[in-house]
Backbone of each chain as nested JSON, in Angstrom:
{
  "chains": [
    {"id": "A", "residues": [
      {"number": 1, "name": "UNK", "atoms": {"N": [0.967, -1.254, -0.004], "CA": [0.105, 0.107, -0.046], "C": [0.779, 1.258, 0.059]}},
      {"number": 2, "name": "UNK", "atoms": {"N": [0.667, 2.117, -0.848], "CA": [1.651, 3.313, -1.029], "C": [1.082, 4.429, -0.026]}},
      {"number": 3, "name": "UNK", "atoms": {"N": [1.825, 5.469, 0.246], "CA": [1.39, 6.663, 1.114], "C": [0.115, 7.186, 0.553]}},
      {"number": 4, "name": "UNK", "atoms": {"N": [-0.132, 7.437, -0.573], "CA": [-1.515, 8.152, -0.926], "C": [-2.585, 7.461, -0.572]}},
      {"number": 5, "name": "UNK", "atoms": {"N": [-2.692, 6.002, -0.719], "CA": [-3.622, 5.028, -0.243], "C": [-3.89, 5.454, 1.299]}},
      {"number": 6, "name": "UNK", "atoms": {"N": [-2.78, 5.337, 1.941], "CA": [-2.91, 5.445, 3.479], "C": [-3.563, 6.787, 3.912]}},
      {"number": 7, "name": "UNK", "atoms": {"N": [-3.188, 7.823, 3.051], "CA": [-3.803, 8.917, 3.39], "C": [-5.499, 8.911, 3.111]}},
      {"number": 8, "name": "UNK", "atoms": {"N": [-5.785, 8.449, 2.076], "CA": [-7.099, 8.228, 1.58], "C": [-8.019, 7.55, 2.54]}},
      {"number": 9, "name": "UNK", "atoms": {"N": [-7.328, 6.207, 3.126], "CA": [-8.162, 5.401, 4.017], "C": [-8.272, 6.033, 5.406]}},
      {"number": 10, "name": "UNK", "atoms": {"N": [-7.177, 6.879, 5.722], "CA": [-7.348, 7.557, 7.019], "C": [-8.257, 8.704, 6.792]}},
      {"number": 11, "name": "UNK", "atoms": {"N": [-8.291, 9.406, 5.871], "CA": [-9.285, 10.276, 5.41], "C": [-10.766, 9.561, 5.644]}},
      {"number": 12, "name": "UNK", "atoms": {"N": [-11.057, 8.564, 4.93], "CA": [-12.424, 7.824, 5.188], "C": [-12.675, 7.542, 6.253]}},
      {"number": 13, "name": "UNK", "atoms": {"N": [-11.803, 6.989, 7.12], "CA": [-12.009, 6.501, 8.48], "C": [-12.344, 7.664, 9.208]}},
      {"number": 14, "name": "UNK", "atoms": {"N": [-11.827, 8.91, 9.262], "CA": [-12.25, 10.115, 9.986], "C": [-13.728, 10.568, 9.64]}},
      {"number": 15, "name": "UNK", "atoms": {"N": [-13.755, 10.68, 8.206], "CA": [-15.238, 11.341, 8.045], "C": [-16.309, 10.17, 8.309]}},
      {"number": 16, "name": "UNK", "atoms": {"N": [-15.986, 9.017, 8.561], "CA": [-16.93, 8.171, 8.822], "C": [-16.991, 7.849, 10.255]}},
      {"number": 17, "name": "UNK", "atoms": {"N": [-15.999, 7.766, 11.194], "CA": [-16.115, 7.402, 12.478], "C": [-16.491, 8.844, 13.241]}},
      {"number": 18, "name": "UNK", "atoms": {"N": [-16.444, 10.119, 12.678], "CA": [-16.823, 11.125, 13.342], "C": [-18.337, 11.328, 13.692]}},
      {"number": 19, "name": "UNK", "atoms": {"N": [-19.142, 10.57, 13.053], "CA": [-20.499, 10.569, 13.56], "C": [-20.595, 9.716, 14.689]}},
      {"number": 20, "name": "UNK", "atoms": {"N": [-19.735, 8.995, 15.238], "CA": [-19.979, 8.198, 16.469], "C": [-19.998, 9.101, 17.754]}},
      {"number": 21, "name": "UNK", "atoms": {"N": [-19.239, 9.996, 18.016], "CA": [-19.38, 10.886, 19.138], "C": [-20.51, 11.608, 19.189]}},
      {"number": 22, "name": "UNK", "atoms": {"N": [-21.078, 12.081, 17.965], "CA": [-22.413, 12.745, 17.8], "C": [-23.604, 11.78, 18.191]}},
      {"number": 23, "name": "UNK", "atoms": {"N": [-23.751, 10.632, 17.783], "CA": [-24.614, 9.533, 18.104], "C": [-24.487, 9.108, 19.653]}},
      {"number": 24, "name": "UNK", "atoms": {"N": [-23.349, 9.184, 20.067], "CA": [-23.315, 8.683, 21.496], "C": [-23.729, 9.929, 22.139]}},
      {"number": 25, "name": "UNK", "atoms": {"N": [-23.588, 11.148, 21.884], "CA": [-24.001, 12.293, 22.68], "C": [-25.444, 12.357, 22.712]}},
      {"number": 26, "name": "UNK", "atoms": {"N": [-25.928, 12.285, 21.581], "CA": [-27.446, 12.698, 21.326], "C": [-28.196, 11.462, 22.258]}},
      {"number": 27, "name": "UNK", "atoms": {"N": [-27.629, 10.251, 22.076], "CA": [-28.452, 9.114, 22.825], "C": [-28.165, 9.42, 24.47]}},
      {"number": 28, "name": "UNK", "atoms": {"N": [-27.116, 9.934, 24.939], "CA": [-26.983, 10.13, 26.293], "C": [-27.964, 11.115, 26.779]}},
      {"number": 29, "name": "UNK", "atoms": {"N": [-27.601, 12.421, 25.963], "CA": [-28.386, 13.526, 26.59], "C": [-29.915, 13.615, 26.13]}},
      {"number": 30, "name": "UNK", "atoms": {"N": [-30.175, 12.777, 25.221], "CA": [-31.757, 12.66, 24.478], "C": [-32.211, 14.063, 24.196]}},
      {"number": 31, "name": "UNK", "atoms": {"N": [-31.042, 14.84, 23.89], "CA": [-31.382, 16.266, 23.313], "C": [-31.044, 16.459, 22.026]}},
      {"number": 32, "name": "UNK", "atoms": {"N": [-31.793, 16.764, 20.912], "CA": [-31.393, 16.839, 19.523], "C": [-31.975, 18.394, 18.977]}},
      {"number": 33, "name": "UNK", "atoms": {"N": [-32.234, 18.935, 19.71], "CA": [-32.854, 20.349, 19.552], "C": [-31.979, 21.069, 18.307]}},
      {"number": 34, "name": "UNK", "atoms": {"N": [-30.592, 21.123, 18.746], "CA": [-29.886, 21.854, 18.042], "C": [-29.442, 21.13, 16.573]}},
      {"number": 35, "name": "UNK", "atoms": {"N": [-29.795, 19.975, 16.473], "CA": [-29.271, 19.282, 15.296], "C": [-30.378, 19.493, 14.141]}},
      {"number": 36, "name": "UNK", "atoms": {"N": [-29.662, 19.606, 12.851], "CA": [-30.473, 20.122, 11.805], "C": [-30.923, 18.599, 11.138]}},
      {"number": 37, "name": "UNK", "atoms": {"N": [-32.511, 18.708, 11.144], "CA": [-33.069, 17.673, 10.426], "C": [-32.793, 17.725, 9.137]}},
      {"number": 38, "name": "UNK", "atoms": {"N": [-32.576, 19.012, 8.285], "CA": [-32.452, 19.097, 6.775], "C": [-30.983, 18.315, 6.449]}},
      {"number": 39, "name": "UNK", "atoms": {"N": [-29.936, 18.828, 7.5], "CA": [-28.542, 18.079, 7.352], "C": [-28.738, 16.497, 7.312]}},
      {"number": 40, "name": "UNK", "atoms": {"N": [-29.213, 15.932, 8.379], "CA": [-29.481, 14.485, 8.462], "C": [-30.215, 13.644, 7.454]}},
      {"number": 41, "name": "UNK", "atoms": {"N": [-31.317, 14.297, 6.794], "CA": [-32.048, 13.751, 5.93], "C": [-31.217, 13.782, 4.556]}},
      {"number": 42, "name": "UNK", "atoms": {"N": [-30.421, 14.863, 4.196], "CA": [-29.72, 15.331, 2.905], "C": [-28.432, 13.996, 3.122]}},
      {"number": 43, "name": "UNK", "atoms": {"N": [-28.09, 14.248, 4.273], "CA": [-26.749, 13.11, 4.392], "C": [-26.984, 11.862, 4.145]}},
      {"number": 44, "name": "UNK", "atoms": {"N": [-28.175, 11.388, 4.825], "CA": [-28.547, 9.945, 4.722], "C": [-28.864, 9.732, 3.448]}},
      {"number": 45, "name": "UNK", "atoms": {"N": [-29.551, 10.514, 2.58], "CA": [-29.79, 10.231, 1.015], "C": [-28.549, 10.226, 0.346]}},
      {"number": 46, "name": "UNK", "atoms": {"N": [-27.526, 11.177, 0.726], "CA": [-26.203, 11.011, -0.076], "C": [-25.572, 9.712, 0.163]}},
      {"number": 47, "name": "UNK", "atoms": {"N": [-25.578, 9.266, 1.619], "CA": [-24.753, 8.014, 1.927], "C": [-25.463, 6.881, 1.096]}},
      {"number": 48, "name": "UNK", "atoms": {"N": [-26.804, 7.053, 1.089], "CA": [-27.583, 5.704, 0.365], "C": [-27.243, 5.906, -1.006]}},
      {"number": 49, "name": "UNK", "atoms": {"N": [-26.926, 7.12, -1.81], "CA": [-26.446, 7.174, -3.201], "C": [-24.946, 6.667, -3.087]}},
      {"number": 50, "name": "UNK", "atoms": {"N": [-24.057, 7.042, -2.291], "CA": [-22.67, 6.522, -2.255], "C": [-22.626, 4.838, -2.281]}},
      {"number": 51, "name": "UNK", "atoms": {"N": [-23.503, 4.279, -1.473], "CA": [-23.848, 3.007, -1.397], "C": [-24.096, 2.184, -2.427]}},
      {"number": 52, "name": "UNK", "atoms": {"N": [-25.082, 3.027, -3.337], "CA": [-25.602, 2.488, -4.689], "C": [-24.212, 2.563, -5.673]}},
      {"number": 53, "name": "UNK", "atoms": {"N": [-23.712, 3.656, -5.623], "CA": [-22.522, 3.852, -6.151], "C": [-21.389, 2.827, -6.126]}},
      {"number": 54, "name": "UNK", "atoms": {"N": [-21.363, 2.66, -4.888], "CA": [-20.319, 1.659, -4.717], "C": [-20.666, 0.119, -5.195]}},
      {"number": 55, "name": "UNK", "atoms": {"N": [-21.779, -0.109, -5.118], "CA": [-22.458, -1.49, -5.671], "C": [-22.375, -1.502, -7.164]}},
      {"number": 56, "name": "UNK", "atoms": {"N": [-22.576, -0.286, -7.782], "CA": [-22.665, -0.081, -9.297], "C": [-21.204, -0.449, -9.901]}},
      {"number": 57, "name": "UNK", "atoms": {"N": [-20.196, 0.198, -9.059], "CA": [-18.814, 0.052, -9.585], "C": [-18.183, -0.863, -9.0]}},
      {"number": 58, "name": "UNK", "atoms": {"N": [-18.741, -1.74, -8.117], "CA": [-18.393, -3.044, -7.355], "C": [-16.929, -2.635, -6.582]}},
      {"number": 59, "name": "UNK", "atoms": {"N": [-17.152, -1.438, -5.789], "CA": [-15.751, -0.987, -5.026], "C": [-16.314, -1.045, -3.598]}},
      {"number": 60, "name": "UNK", "atoms": {"N": [-15.571, -2.224, -3.03], "CA": [-15.615, -2.59, -1.567], "C": [-15.403, -1.746, -0.634]}},
      {"number": 61, "name": "UNK", "atoms": {"N": [-14.298, -0.782, -0.586], "CA": [-14.114, 0.156, 0.4], "C": [-15.15, 1.272, 0.404]}},
      {"number": 62, "name": "UNK", "atoms": {"N": [-15.555, 1.602, -0.777], "CA": [-16.932, 2.682, -0.729], "C": [-18.194, 1.943, 0.045]}},
      {"number": 63, "name": "UNK", "atoms": {"N": [-18.463, 0.475, -0.382], "CA": [-19.546, 0.064, 0.124], "C": [-19.277, -0.07, 1.708]}},
      {"number": 64, "name": "UNK", "atoms": {"N": [-18.276, -0.603, 2.068], "CA": [-18.16, -0.689, 3.602], "C": [-18.365, 0.445, 4.359]}},
      {"number": 65, "name": "UNK", "atoms": {"N": [-17.524, 1.413, 4.012], "CA": [-17.362, 2.764, 4.859], "C": [-18.724, 3.34, 4.672]}},
      {"number": 66, "name": "UNK", "atoms": {"N": [-19.509, 3.245, 3.725], "CA": [-20.946, 3.831, 3.618], "C": [-21.747, 3.021, 4.336]}},
      {"number": 67, "name": "UNK", "atoms": {"N": [-21.67, 1.781, 4.457], "CA": [-22.622, 1.015, 5.441], "C": [-22.292, 1.34, 6.762]}},
      {"number": 68, "name": "UNK", "atoms": {"N": [-21.241, 1.656, 7.066], "CA": [-20.61, 2.308, 8.577], "C": [-21.501, 3.734, 8.963]}},
      {"number": 69, "name": "UNK", "atoms": {"N": [-21.219, 4.464, 7.519], "CA": [-21.672, 5.781, 8.004], "C": [-23.297, 5.92, 7.929]}},
      {"number": 70, "name": "UNK", "atoms": {"N": [-23.75, 5.061, 7.108], "CA": [-25.548, 4.881, 6.997], "C": [-25.722, 4.78, 8.419]}},
      {"number": 71, "name": "UNK", "atoms": {"N": [-25.104, 3.491, 9.066], "CA": [-25.888, 3.1, 10.465], "C": [-25.838, 4.256, 11.426]}},
      {"number": 72, "name": "UNK", "atoms": {"N": [-24.636, 5.006, 11.337], "CA": [-24.49, 6.135, 12.408], "C": [-25.333, 7.49, 12.031]}},
      {"number": 73, "name": "UNK", "atoms": {"N": [-25.351, 7.713, 10.686], "CA": [-26.252, 9.072, 10.349], "C": [-27.554, 8.561, 10.465]}},
      {"number": 74, "name": "UNK", "atoms": {"N": [-28.18, 7.482, 10.207], "CA": [-29.401, 7.165, 10.381], "C": [-29.78, 6.982, 11.968]}},
      {"number": 75, "name": "UNK", "atoms": {"N": [-28.892, 6.532, 12.579], "CA": [-29.189, 6.662, 13.975], "C": [-29.419, 7.991, 14.661]}},
      {"number": 76, "name": "UNK", "atoms": {"N": [-28.835, 9.006, 14.154], "CA": [-28.806, 10.469, 14.522], "C": [-30.204, 10.948, 14.086]}},
      {"number": 77, "name": "UNK", "atoms": {"N": [-30.405, 10.515, 12.862], "CA": [-31.716, 11.135, 12.222], "C": [-32.942, 10.434, 13.053]}},
      {"number": 78, "name": "UNK", "atoms": {"N": [-32.761, 9.071, 13.531], "CA": [-34.145, 8.452, 14.176], "C": [-33.874, 9.304, 15.574]}},
      {"number": 79, "name": "UNK", "atoms": {"N": [-32.846, 9.731, 16.091], "CA": [-32.98, 10.453, 17.618], "C": [-33.464, 11.702, 17.322]}},
      {"number": 80, "name": "UNK", "atoms": {"N": [-33.145, 12.271, 16.32], "CA": [-33.678, 13.843, 15.959], "C": [-35.271, 13.604, 15.751]}},
      {"number": 81, "name": "UNK", "atoms": {"N": [-35.719, 12.65, 15.235], "CA": [-37.129, 12.629, 15.138], "C": [-37.939, 11.985, 16.222]}},
      {"number": 82, "name": "UNK", "atoms": {"N": [-37.01, 11.371, 17.124], "CA": [-37.587, 10.694, 18.472], "C": [-37.716, 11.561, 19.611]}},
      {"number": 83, "name": "UNK", "atoms": {"N": [-36.574, 12.177, 19.851], "CA": [-36.262, 13.171, 21.082], "C": [-36.951, 14.592, 20.639]}},
      {"number": 84, "name": "UNK", "atoms": {"N": [-38.212, 14.833, 21.336], "CA": [-38.771, 16.092, 21.025], "C": [-38.016, 17.594, 21.44]}},
      {"number": 85, "name": "UNK", "atoms": {"N": [-37.146, 17.311, 22.272], "CA": [-36.532, 18.531, 22.962], "C": [-35.152, 18.391, 22.083]}}
    ]},
    {"id": "B", "residues": [
      {"number": 1, "name": "UNK", "atoms": {"N": [-21.28, 11.327, -20.122], "CA": [-21.123, 10.883, -18.751], "C": [-22.205, 9.779, -18.474]}},
      {"number": 2, "name": "UNK", "atoms": {"N": [-21.665, 8.579, -17.805], "CA": [-22.451, 7.522, -17.644], "C": [-23.488, 7.533, -16.44]}},
      {"number": 3, "name": "UNK", "atoms": {"N": [-24.052, 6.69, -16.37], "CA": [-25.123, 6.581, -15.208], "C": [-24.486, 6.616, -13.819]}},
      {"number": 4, "name": "UNK", "atoms": {"N": [-23.404, 5.725, -13.638], "CA": [-22.64, 5.481, -12.559], "C": [-22.086, 6.841, -12.036]}},
      {"number": 5, "name": "UNK", "atoms": {"N": [-21.616, 7.559, -13.024], "CA": [-20.944, 8.756, -12.615], "C": [-21.843, 9.865, -12.39]}},
      {"number": 6, "name": "UNK", "atoms": {"N": [-23.031, 9.818, -12.672], "CA": [-24.215, 10.754, -12.39], "C": [-24.45, 10.46, -10.833]}},
      {"number": 7, "name": "UNK", "atoms": {"N": [-24.627, 9.093, -10.708], "CA": [-25.019, 8.647, -9.111], "C": [-24.077, 8.972, -8.075]}},
      {"number": 8, "name": "UNK", "atoms": {"N": [-22.713, 9.087, -8.606], "CA": [-21.57, 9.252, -7.71], "C": [-21.453, 10.747, -7.574]}},
      {"number": 9, "name": "UNK", "atoms": {"N": [-21.643, 11.642, -8.701], "CA": [-21.63, 13.054, -8.301], "C": [-23.043, 13.671, -7.689]}},
      {"number": 10, "name": "UNK", "atoms": {"N": [-23.933, 13.018, -7.76], "CA": [-25.365, 12.988, -6.819], "C": [-24.882, 13.0, -5.388]}},
      {"number": 11, "name": "UNK", "atoms": {"N": [-24.206, 11.838, -5.071], "CA": [-23.958, 11.304, -3.84], "C": [-22.997, 12.159, -3.123]}},
      {"number": 12, "name": "UNK", "atoms": {"N": [-21.93, 12.828, -3.932], "CA": [-21.119, 13.818, -3.478], "C": [-21.566, 15.194, -3.114]}},
      {"number": 13, "name": "UNK", "atoms": {"N": [-22.554, 15.341, -4.012], "CA": [-23.286, 16.62, -3.873], "C": [-24.166, 16.68, -2.429]}},
      {"number": 14, "name": "UNK", "atoms": {"N": [-25.025, 15.59, -2.308], "CA": [-25.769, 15.541, -1.006], "C": [-24.971, 15.561, 0.149]}},
      {"number": 15, "name": "UNK", "atoms": {"N": [-23.876, 14.768, 0.185], "CA": [-22.804, 14.423, 1.408], "C": [-22.141, 15.875, 1.769]}},
      {"number": 16, "name": "UNK", "atoms": {"N": [-22.076, 16.657, 0.734], "CA": [-21.29, 17.976, 1.077], "C": [-22.332, 19.02, 1.22]}},
      {"number": 17, "name": "UNK", "atoms": {"N": [-23.393, 19.129, 0.488], "CA": [-24.267, 20.301, 0.801], "C": [-25.271, 19.955, 2.046]}},
      {"number": 18, "name": "UNK", "atoms": {"N": [-25.302, 18.812, 2.546], "CA": [-26.277, 18.616, 3.892], "C": [-25.638, 19.225, 5.062]}},
      {"number": 19, "name": "UNK", "atoms": {"N": [-24.166, 19.842, 5.076], "CA": [-23.818, 20.561, 6.234], "C": [-24.427, 22.076, 5.965]}},
      {"number": 20, "name": "UNK", "atoms": {"N": [-24.891, 22.325, 4.868], "CA": [-25.295, 23.868, 4.84], "C": [-26.671, 24.155, 5.648]}},
      {"number": 21, "name": "UNK", "atoms": {"N": [-27.483, 23.545, 5.599], "CA": [-28.695, 23.57, 6.676], "C": [-28.37, 23.739, 8.136]}},
      {"number": 22, "name": "UNK", "atoms": {"N": [-27.187, 22.639, 8.652], "CA": [-26.805, 22.831, 10.041], "C": [-26.147, 24.228, 10.237]}},
      {"number": 23, "name": "UNK", "atoms": {"N": [-25.136, 24.546, 9.194], "CA": [-24.59, 25.853, 9.396], "C": [-25.369, 26.972, 9.629]}},
      {"number": 24, "name": "UNK", "atoms": {"N": [-26.509, 27.07, 8.711], "CA": [-27.468, 28.016, 8.784], "C": [-28.28, 28.009, 10.302]}},
      {"number": 25, "name": "UNK", "atoms": {"N": [-28.86, 26.827, 10.429], "CA": [-29.429, 26.805, 11.769], "C": [-28.695, 27.084, 13.179]}},
      {"number": 26, "name": "UNK", "atoms": {"N": [-27.301, 26.675, 13.16], "CA": [-26.566, 26.994, 14.127], "C": [-26.347, 28.551, 14.199]}},
      {"number": 27, "name": "UNK", "atoms": {"N": [-26.115, 29.145, 13.1], "CA": [-25.825, 30.422, 12.924], "C": [-26.931, 31.225, 13.549]}},
      {"number": 28, "name": "UNK", "atoms": {"N": [-28.173, 31.019, 13.057], "CA": [-29.467, 31.698, 13.286], "C": [-29.635, 31.547, 14.826]}},
      {"number": 29, "name": "UNK", "atoms": {"N": [-29.856, 30.412, 15.537], "CA": [-30.218, 30.03, 16.554], "C": [-29.087, 30.475, 17.9]}},
      {"number": 30, "name": "UNK", "atoms": {"N": [-27.795, 30.614, 17.105], "CA": [-26.566, 30.844, 18.305], "C": [-26.643, 29.831, 19.321]}},
      {"number": 31, "name": "UNK", "atoms": {"N": [-27.134, 28.577, 18.973], "CA": [-27.188, 27.559, 19.95], "C": [-26.68, 26.109, 19.342]}},
      {"number": 32, "name": "UNK", "atoms": {"N": [-25.589, 25.723, 19.93], "CA": [-24.702, 24.33, 19.753], "C": [-24.58, 23.49, 20.7]}},
      {"number": 33, "name": "UNK", "atoms": {"N": [-25.391, 23.542, 21.799], "CA": [-24.95, 22.647, 22.822], "C": [-25.182, 21.157, 22.462]}},
      {"number": 34, "name": "UNK", "atoms": {"N": [-26.252, 20.717, 21.384], "CA": [-26.324, 19.344, 21.346], "C": [-25.427, 19.009, 19.999]}},
      {"number": 35, "name": "UNK", "atoms": {"N": [-24.575, 19.74, 19.527], "CA": [-23.598, 19.557, 18.528], "C": [-22.46, 18.67, 19.427]}},
      {"number": 36, "name": "UNK", "atoms": {"N": [-21.897, 17.643, 18.757], "CA": [-20.769, 17.074, 19.526], "C": [-19.482, 17.812, 18.891]}},
      {"number": 37, "name": "UNK", "atoms": {"N": [-18.635, 18.389, 19.8], "CA": [-17.177, 18.893, 19.588], "C": [-16.232, 17.808, 18.869]}},
      {"number": 38, "name": "UNK", "atoms": {"N": [-16.49, 16.637, 19.504], "CA": [-15.67, 15.421, 18.936], "C": [-16.024, 15.512, 17.475]}},
      {"number": 39, "name": "UNK", "atoms": {"N": [-17.431, 15.235, 17.247], "CA": [-17.818, 15.048, 15.693], "C": [-17.044, 15.999, 14.827]}},
      {"number": 40, "name": "UNK", "atoms": {"N": [-17.215, 17.191, 15.21], "CA": [-16.932, 18.286, 14.18], "C": [-15.297, 18.71, 14.052]}},
      {"number": 41, "name": "UNK", "atoms": {"N": [-14.591, 17.915, 15.305], "CA": [-13.188, 18.108, 15.221], "C": [-12.835, 16.889, 14.284]}},
      {"number": 42, "name": "UNK", "atoms": {"N": [-13.215, 15.535, 14.483], "CA": [-12.819, 14.418, 13.801], "C": [-12.962, 14.605, 12.031]}},
      {"number": 43, "name": "UNK", "atoms": {"N": [-14.422, 15.312, 11.986], "CA": [-14.642, 15.376, 10.621], "C": [-13.944, 16.333, 9.929]}},
      {"number": 44, "name": "UNK", "atoms": {"N": [-13.619, 17.482, 10.603], "CA": [-12.751, 18.368, 9.879], "C": [-11.283, 17.874, 9.55]}},
      {"number": 45, "name": "UNK", "atoms": {"N": [-10.701, 17.066, 10.411], "CA": [-9.412, 16.488, 10.338], "C": [-9.601, 15.412, 9.1]}},
      {"number": 46, "name": "UNK", "atoms": {"N": [-10.673, 14.782, 8.929], "CA": [-10.942, 13.922, 7.919], "C": [-10.847, 14.54, 6.342]}},
      {"number": 47, "name": "UNK", "atoms": {"N": [-11.793, 15.896, 6.508], "CA": [-11.916, 16.565, 5.231], "C": [-10.478, 17.082, 4.951]}},
      {"number": 48, "name": "UNK", "atoms": {"N": [-9.692, 17.621, 5.881], "CA": [-8.52, 17.956, 5.522], "C": [-7.673, 16.68, 4.807]}},
      {"number": 49, "name": "UNK", "atoms": {"N": [-7.548, 15.515, 5.397], "CA": [-7.045, 14.597, 4.673], "C": [-7.541, 14.121, 3.488]}},
      {"number": 50, "name": "UNK", "atoms": {"N": [-8.815, 14.378, 2.991], "CA": [-9.406, 13.962, 1.669], "C": [-8.885, 15.105, 0.809]}},
      {"number": 51, "name": "UNK", "atoms": {"N": [-8.753, 16.23, 1.503], "CA": [-8.269, 17.548, 0.492], "C": [-6.64, 17.026, 0.157]}},
      {"number": 52, "name": "UNK", "atoms": {"N": [-5.9, 16.602, 1.051], "CA": [-4.526, 16.29, 0.801], "C": [-4.595, 15.018, -0.134]}},
      {"number": 53, "name": "UNK", "atoms": {"N": [-5.341, 14.232, 0.121], "CA": [-5.487, 12.929, -0.749], "C": [-5.709, 13.422, -2.221]}},
      {"number": 54, "name": "UNK", "atoms": {"N": [-6.649, 14.251, -2.48], "CA": [-7.06, 14.933, -3.819], "C": [-5.962, 15.535, -4.417]}},
      {"number": 55, "name": "UNK", "atoms": {"N": [-5.132, 16.235, -3.515], "CA": [-4.201, 17.006, -4.202], "C": [-2.734, 16.164, -4.66]}},
      {"number": 56, "name": "UNK", "atoms": {"N": [-2.563, 15.067, -3.78], "CA": [-1.624, 14.036, -3.97], "C": [-1.947, 13.148, -5.465]}},
      {"number": 57, "name": "UNK", "atoms": {"N": [-3.364, 12.825, -5.429], "CA": [-3.544, 11.956, -6.69], "C": [-4.17, 13.036, -7.831]}},
      {"number": 58, "name": "UNK", "atoms": {"N": [-4.057, 14.327, -7.78], "CA": [-4.618, 15.208, -8.505], "C": [-5.968, 14.989, -8.973]}},
      {"number": 59, "name": "UNK", "atoms": {"N": [-6.731, 14.876, -8.158], "CA": [-8.113, 14.895, -8.499], "C": [-9.03, 15.913, -8.305]}},
      {"number": 60, "name": "UNK", "atoms": {"N": [-9.491, 16.539, -9.386], "CA": [-10.231, 17.919, -9.003], "C": [-11.485, 17.541, -8.242]}},
      {"number": 61, "name": "UNK", "atoms": {"N": [-12.241, 16.727, -8.784], "CA": [-13.712, 16.465, -7.804], "C": [-13.536, 16.317, -6.378]}},
      {"number": 62, "name": "UNK", "atoms": {"N": [-12.494, 15.483, -6.106], "CA": [-12.222, 15.359, -4.628], "C": [-11.659, 16.608, -3.896]}},
      {"number": 63, "name": "UNK", "atoms": {"N": [-11.02, 17.43, -4.601], "CA": [-10.41, 18.635, -4.164], "C": [-11.563, 19.761, -4.111]}},
      {"number": 64, "name": "UNK", "atoms": {"N": [-12.253, 19.875, -5.03], "CA": [-13.276, 20.644, -5.001], "C": [-14.619, 20.579, -3.74]}},
      {"number": 65, "name": "UNK", "atoms": {"N": [-14.999, 19.317, -3.929], "CA": [-15.932, 19.099, -3.125], "C": [-15.49, 18.996, -1.603]}},
      {"number": 66, "name": "UNK", "atoms": {"N": [-14.311, 18.795, -1.431], "CA": [-13.732, 18.741, 0.05], "C": [-13.278, 20.381, 0.396]}},
      {"number": 67, "name": "UNK", "atoms": {"N": [-13.054, 21.1, -0.551], "CA": [-13.019, 22.428, -0.126], "C": [-14.122, 23.095, 0.159]}},
      {"number": 68, "name": "UNK", "atoms": {"N": [-15.486, 22.8, -0.363], "CA": [-16.696, 23.291, -0.19], "C": [-16.948, 22.613, 1.323]}},
      {"number": 69, "name": "UNK", "atoms": {"N": [-16.726, 21.119, 1.625], "CA": [-17.083, 20.521, 2.852], "C": [-16.465, 21.146, 3.978]}},
      {"number": 70, "name": "UNK", "atoms": {"N": [-15.061, 21.6, 3.841], "CA": [-14.271, 22.077, 4.84], "C": [-14.71, 23.466, 5.463]}},
      {"number": 71, "name": "UNK", "atoms": {"N": [-15.09, 24.21, 4.321], "CA": [-15.728, 25.583, 4.524], "C": [-16.974, 25.434, 5.479]}},
      {"number": 72, "name": "UNK", "atoms": {"N": [-17.929, 24.713, 5.171], "CA": [-19.197, 24.386, 5.917], "C": [-18.831, 23.657, 7.321]}},
      {"number": 73, "name": "UNK", "atoms": {"N": [-18.035, 22.685, 7.341], "CA": [-17.834, 21.884, 8.561], "C": [-16.944, 22.681, 9.755]}},
      {"number": 74, "name": "UNK", "atoms": {"N": [-16.187, 23.675, 9.1], "CA": [-15.12, 24.445, 9.749], "C": [-16.242, 25.476, 10.423]}},
      {"number": 75, "name": "UNK", "atoms": {"N": [-16.917, 26.116, 9.639], "CA": [-17.939, 27.068, 10.345], "C": [-18.586, 26.617, 11.345]}},
      {"number": 76, "name": "UNK", "atoms": {"N": [-19.249, 25.359, 11.176], "CA": [-20.048, 24.625, 12.329], "C": [-19.031, 24.445, 13.547]}},
      {"number": 77, "name": "UNK", "atoms": {"N": [-17.951, 24.081, 13.363], "CA": [-16.91, 23.874, 14.617], "C": [-16.554, 25.306, 14.944]}},
      {"number": 78, "name": "UNK", "atoms": {"N": [-16.586, 26.144, 14.359], "CA": [-16.146, 27.574, 14.737], "C": [-17.466, 28.033, 15.608]}},
      {"number": 79, "name": "UNK", "atoms": {"N": [-18.556, 27.844, 15.183], "CA": [-19.884, 28.135, 15.894], "C": [-19.897, 27.347, 17.218]}},
      {"number": 80, "name": "UNK", "atoms": {"N": [-19.537, 26.202, 17.312], "CA": [-19.682, 25.116, 18.396], "C": [-18.79, 25.851, 19.354]}},
      {"number": 81, "name": "UNK", "atoms": {"N": [-17.506, 26.193, 19.127], "CA": [-16.493, 26.856, 19.85], "C": [-16.997, 28.22, 20.542]}},
      {"number": 82, "name": "UNK", "atoms": {"N": [-17.783, 28.865, 19.778], "CA": [-17.863, 30.386, 19.829], "C": [-19.224, 30.414, 20.832]}},
      {"number": 83, "name": "UNK", "atoms": {"N": [-20.137, 29.703, 20.391], "CA": [-21.42, 29.671, 21.344], "C": [-21.485, 29.048, 22.362]}},
      {"number": 84, "name": "UNK", "atoms": {"N": [-21.682, 29.49, 23.632], "CA": [-21.373, 28.73, 24.76], "C": [-22.637, 28.005, 25.35]}},
      {"number": 85, "name": "UNK", "atoms": {"N": [-23.794, 28.494, 24.685], "CA": [-24.84, 27.675, 25.14], "C": [-25.437, 26.336, 23.934]}}
    ]}
  ]
}
């Protein structure tokens, strides 16, 4: 694996795993008032499209990272819709 | 442009532009209590790495979309650090 690939993998790891502290925080506080419903709706749509794109071009890294992203972003969207405050 | 490329571009557009309603909401309400500092710190780091990756492999779509993402995500991180409530 060359240096460029390592930078790319590290980049994908960060932008995917970033949603974990938000999901944990929202779950713990049960407060999602400041989270934008628009953001998580558009983001989840985008991640589903990335997943379809990964399947269309048979790219395993795109498929796997976006499955992880979708799980996290969809959890936050669910919390936003569930917690009324 | 083939169908796959259109799906990929639409995916990238959604996951980038998704941060715009969050940035607008946080700016308007001046409230960032529910936003995770960890999320935006890790996410901004990841987007900077994507930008470096795009420059390393000379990929213009990666460079341009991540410049837009960085502007939006960094604004939200700045709001999180600025608005104390």
